[in-house]
C-alpha positions in Angstrom: -9.6 -8.2 3.3 -9.4 -8.7 7.1 -10.8 -12.0 8.4 -12.5 -12.3 11.8 -12.0 -15.6 13.6 -13.5 -16.8 16.8 -11.3 -19.0 18.9 -11.5 -20.5 22.4 -8.9 -19.1 24.9 -7.9 -20.0 28.4 -8.9 -17.7 31.3 -6.2 -15.1 32.0 -5.4 -14.1 35.5 -4.1 -10.8 36.8 -2.3 -12.5 39.7 -2.4 -16.2 39.1 -1.8 -18.3 36.0 -4.6 -20.7 35.0 -4.9 -23.0 32.0 -7.9 -24.7 30.4 -8.7 -27.1 27.6 -11.1 -26.5 24.8 -13.6 -28.9 23.1 -14.9 -28.8 19.6 -18.6 -27.9 19.3 -21.1 -29.3 16.8 -22.0 -26.9 13.9 -25.5 -26.5 15.4 -24.2 -25.2 18.7 -23.4 -21.5 19.1 -21.2 -20.8 22.2 -21.7 -17.7 24.2 -19.3 -15.0 23.2 -17.9 -13.0 26.1 -16.8 -10.2 23.7 -20.3 -9.7 22.4 -21.9 -10.1 25.9 -19.6 -7.5 27.4 -18.9 -5.0 24.7 -22.1 -5.4 22.8 -22.4 -5.4 19.0 -21.4 -1.8 18.8 -18.3 -2.4 20.9 -17.2 -5.4 18.8 -17.7 -3.3 15.7 -15.8 -0.4 17.3 -12.8 -2.7 17.8 -12.9 -4.3 14.4 -13.3 -1.0 12.6 -10.3 0.6 14.4 -8.1 -2.5 14.5 -4.6 -1.7 13.2 -4.0 -4.8 11.1 -2.8 -5.4 7.6 -5.1 -6.7 4.9 -5.2 -10.5 4.9 -4.2 -10.8 8.6 -6.6 -12.6 10.9 -8.3 -11.0 14.0 -8.8 -13.8 16.4 -11.3 -13.5 19.2 -11.7 -15.6 22.3 -13.0 -15.4 25.9 -14.9 -17.1 28.7 -18.6 -16.1 28.7 -20.3 -14.2 31.5 -21.8 -17.3 33.0 -18.4 -18.8 33.5 -16.9 -15.5 34.7 -19.7 -15.3 37.3 -18.9 -18.8 38.6 -15.2 -18.0 38.9 -16.1 -14.7 40.7 -18.4 -16.4 43.2 -15.9 -19.2 43.8 -13.3 -16.8 45.0 -15.7 -15.2 47.5 -17.5 -18.3 48.6 -18.2 -19.3 52.2 -18.9 -15.6 53.0 -15.2 -14.8 53.2 -13.5 -11.7 51.8 -10.1 -10.4 52.8 -8.9 -7.0 51.7 -5.3 -8.2 51.5 -6.1 -11.5 49.7 -5.0 -11.7 46.1 -7.7 -12.5 43.6 -7.6 -13.2 39.9 -9.7 -12.1 37.0 -11.5 -13.9 34.2 -10.6 -12.9 30.6 -13.9 -11.8 29.3 -12.7 -10.8 25.9 -9.5 -11.0 23.9 -9.1 -9.8 20.3 -5.7 -10.3 18.9 -3.8 -10.3 15.6 -0.3 -11.5 14.7 1.6 -9.7 12.0 5.3 -9.3 11.1 6.1 -11.4 14.1 4.4 -9.0 16.6 1.0 -9.4 18.3 -1.5 -6.6 18.9 -4.4 -7.2 21.2 -7.3 -5.7 23.1 -7.9 -7.5 26.4 -10.8 -7.2 28.9 -10.7 -8.8 32.3 -13.1 -8.8 35.3 -12.9 -10.2 38.8 -13.0 -9.4 42.6 -10.5 -6.7 43.3 -7.5 -7.4 45.6 -7.6 -3.7 46.5 -10.4 -1.9 48.4 -12.7 0.5 46.6 -10.9 3.3 48.4 -7.4 2.1 47.5 -6.1 5.6 46.8 -6.5 6.6 50.4 -4.1 3.9 51.7 -1.0 4.7 49.5 0.5 6.8 46.9 -2.0 7.5 44.1 -0.8 6.7 40.6 -2.5 7.7 37.4 -5.9 9.5 37.2 -8.9 8.5 39.3 -12.3 9.7 38.1 -15.3 9.2 40.4 -18.5 8.3 38.5 -20.9 8.1 41.5 -20.7 6.8 45.0 -20.4 3.2 43.9 -18.3 3.4 40.7 -14.9 4.9 39.9 -12.6 4.9 36.9 -8.8 4.6 37.0 -6.3 5.3 34.2 -2.6 4.6 34.6 0.3 3.9 32.3 1.6 0.4 32.5 4.5 -1.6 31.2 5.9 -0.2 28.0 3.5 2.7 28.1 0.4 0.5 27.6 -2.5 2.3 29.3 -4.6 0.4 31.8 -8.2 1.5 31.8 -9.8 0.3 35.0 -13.2 0.4 36.7 -14.2 -0.4 40.3 -17.8 -1.1 41.2 -19.3 -1.7 44.7 -21.0 -5.0 44.0 -22.4 -6.9 47.0 -22.3 -10.7 46.4 -24.9 -12.7 48.2 -23.7 -14.5 51.3 -20.4 -12.5 51.7 -19.3 -10.3 54.6 -21.0 -6.9 55.2 -18.1 -4.9 53.9 -17.3 -7.1 50.9 -18.4 -4.6 48.3 -15.9 -2.1 49.6 -13.1 -4.5 50.5 -13.4 -6.6 47.3 -15.3 -4.6 44.7 -15.9 -5.8 41.2 -12.8 -4.7 39.2 -12.4 -4.6 35.4 -9.4 -3.6 33.3 -9.0 -3.0 29.6 -5.7 -2.8 27.8 -5.3 -2.1 24.1 -2.4 -2.3 21.7 -4.7 -3.2 18.8 -6.7 -0.2 17.8 -5.7 3.2 16.5 -7.5 6.5 16.3 -9.4 5.8 19.5 -9.7 8.0 22.6 -9.6 7.4 26.3 -13.3 8.2 26.4 -14.0 5.4 23.9 -12.2 2.9 26.0 -13.9 4.0 29.2 -17.3 4.0 27.5 -17.0 0.3 26.5 -15.4 -0.6 29.8 -18.4 0.9 31.6 -20.7 -1.1 29.2 -18.8 -4.2 30.1 -18.9 -3.5 33.8 -22.7 -3.1 33.6 -23.0 -6.5 31.8 -20.8 -8.1 34.4 -22.6 -6.6 37.4 -25.9 -7.8 35.9 -24.4 -11.3 35.5 -23.3 -11.3 39.2 -26.7 -10.2 40.5 -25.2 -7.6 42.8 -27.5 -7.2 45.8 -27.0 -3.4 46.0 -27.9 -2.9 42.3 -25.1 -0.4 41.4 -25.8 2.3 38.9 -23.4 2.1 36.0 -23.9 4.8 33.4 -23.5 4.4 29.6 -21.0 7.2 29.3 -18.0 8.3 31.4 -18.0 11.7 33.1 -17.2 14.7 30.9 -13.7 14.9 32.4 -12.7 11.8 30.6 -11.7 12.7 27.0 
C-alpha cells in the first residue's frame, strides 16, 4: 500500500538558489498545505491516483503555503519597482516526490513574478506552443531538459504600489513539471495549473482581478 507523507521543503527558485530551515510543530497545529491550497482536494487526489510508484514506497509532499508565497512575491516587487530584464525567482508551492530503485519521480509547481514580459514571444524566437486563454491569461507548453514538459501559465496581475506596466512586464508566472504521474494528459496538467494560478492570484489580491477559467481552451488536449 502506498503511504502519503507530508514533509516541509525549502523554497525552490527558478533562477536563484534559496535554503530554509524547518521547525517541528505541535500535534495540535495543522500547517497550511500549499499543495491543497493550489491544486485543491481534487488536484491532490488526481496526482495521488496517477502517481507511478511501487507498493510500499512513500509519496512525500512539501511546499510553502500561499501566504508565504505572497510575501515572497511582494518582496521582489517592493518599492514600486519592476524591471522587465531583472531576474526573479519563484516559490515552490507544491512538490510531491517519491524515491524508488535509486531514482526520484516528482510533480513540482512553482509561482512567482516572471522575468519575461507577458508578450515574450514577440521579442524573440518562439519555442513550444502558446495558447491564449483571454486578454490577461496565456498558457505555454515546451519540452525541457531530458524531454520533461514544462507547463506554464502567465497572468496579468497588478500588484498594489508597483509601476503602471508591472502586470505586463512582470506578470504572475507559474510552471508545473511532472515525472511522477502516468496516464495523464496535457489538458489535465493545464487544468490544475489554471486552478493553481487562480488560487495564487486570489492570494496576491491582484488589483485588475484577472479572469482565470477552470478549464483550458479546447485546443489543449
